[in-house]
C-alpha positions as CSV (number, residue, x, y, z in Angstrom):
1,M,124.0,63.4,122.5
2,S,127.1,62.1,121.0
3,S,127.4,58.4,120.3
4,S,129.4,58.0,123.5
5,G,126.7,59.7,125.5
6,A,129.4,61.7,127.3
7,A,129.0,64.9,125.3
8,N,126.6,66.9,123.2
9,Y,126.9,66.5,119.4
10,C,126.4,70.0,117.9
11,R,126.5,71.1,114.3
12,L,126.1,74.3,112.3
13,I,124.0,74.0,109.2
14,R,123.6,76.7,106.5
15,G,120.2,77.7,105.2
16,D,120.7,75.5,102.2
17,G,121.3,72.4,104.4
18,E,125.0,72.2,104.0
19,Q,126.9,71.4,107.2
20,V,129.5,74.0,108.1
21,Y,130.9,72.4,111.3
22,A,130.1,69.6,113.7
23,G,131.7,68.3,116.9
24,E,131.3,67.1,120.5
25,Y,130.6,69.9,123.1
26,L,130.1,70.4,126.8
27,P,128.8,73.3,128.8
28,C,131.5,75.4,130.6
29,S,129.6,75.5,133.9
30,T,129.3,71.8,134.5
31,H,131.4,70.0,131.8
32,V,128.6,67.4,131.7
33,A,126.4,66.7,128.7
34,I,123.0,68.4,128.7
35,A,119.8,66.5,127.8
36,E,118.7,67.5,124.3
37,G,115.4,68.9,125.6
38,N,117.3,71.2,128.0
39,I,119.5,72.8,125.4
40,H,118.2,76.3,124.7
41,L,120.5,78.2,122.3
42,V,120.4,81.9,121.7
43,P,122.2,83.9,119.0
44,P,125.3,85.8,119.9
45,A,125.2,89.6,120.0
46,D,127.5,89.6,116.9
47,S,127.8,86.5,114.7
48,S,131.6,86.9,114.6
49,E,131.7,86.0,118.3
50,M,130.7,82.4,117.7
51,W,133.9,81.5,115.8
52,L,136.8,80.0,117.8
53,F,139.6,80.9,115.4
54,R,141.5,82.9,118.0
55,W,141.9,79.7,120.0
56,Q,143.3,77.9,117.0
57,D,140.0,76.0,116.5
58,N,137.7,76.1,113.5
59,G,134.7,75.4,115.7
60,I,131.9,77.5,117.0
61,T,130.7,78.6,120.4
62,G,127.2,77.7,121.5
63,F,125.5,80.4,123.5
64,L,123.0,79.1,126.0
65,S,120.0,81.0,127.2
66,D,121.2,80.8,130.9
67,G,124.4,82.7,129.9
68,D,126.6,79.6,129.8
69,L,128.6,78.5,126.7
70,L,128.9,75.2,124.9
71,L,132.5,74.7,123.8
72,P,134.2,71.8,121.9
73,L,135.7,69.2,124.1
74,L,139.2,70.2,123.1
75,L,138.6,73.8,124.4
76,Q,137.0,72.9,127.8
77,N,140.1,74.2,129.5
78,K,139.7,77.5,127.8
79,C,136.2,78.3,129.1
80,G,137.4,81.2,131.3
81,E,139.4,82.7,128.5
82,V,136.6,82.5,126.0
83,K,134.1,84.1,128.4
84,E,136.6,86.8,129.2
85,Q,137.1,87.6,125.6
86,L,133.3,87.7,125.1
87,H,132.9,89.9,128.2
88,L,130.7,87.2,129.9
89,P,130.8,86.6,133.6
90,R,132.9,83.6,134.7
91,R,131.2,80.9,136.7
């Protein structure tokens, strides 16, 4: 959880331990933080799918095992567009 408790704090770490990206996230389906023990991430079909550059954001997408996405707070209003671009069902 983030320090505010209102979002999930997610970060991408390289194999050598260097942090690539970090930020506050929420799931697209509920827009409510998920308890840490309930976050089950899965790899994207193609690693290029995780980057959010096309939405003018240098963040990443978190792919959840239930088919939902974790997106940065600033992109919560883009959930439908991101899912459409990734050919995922909208919820």
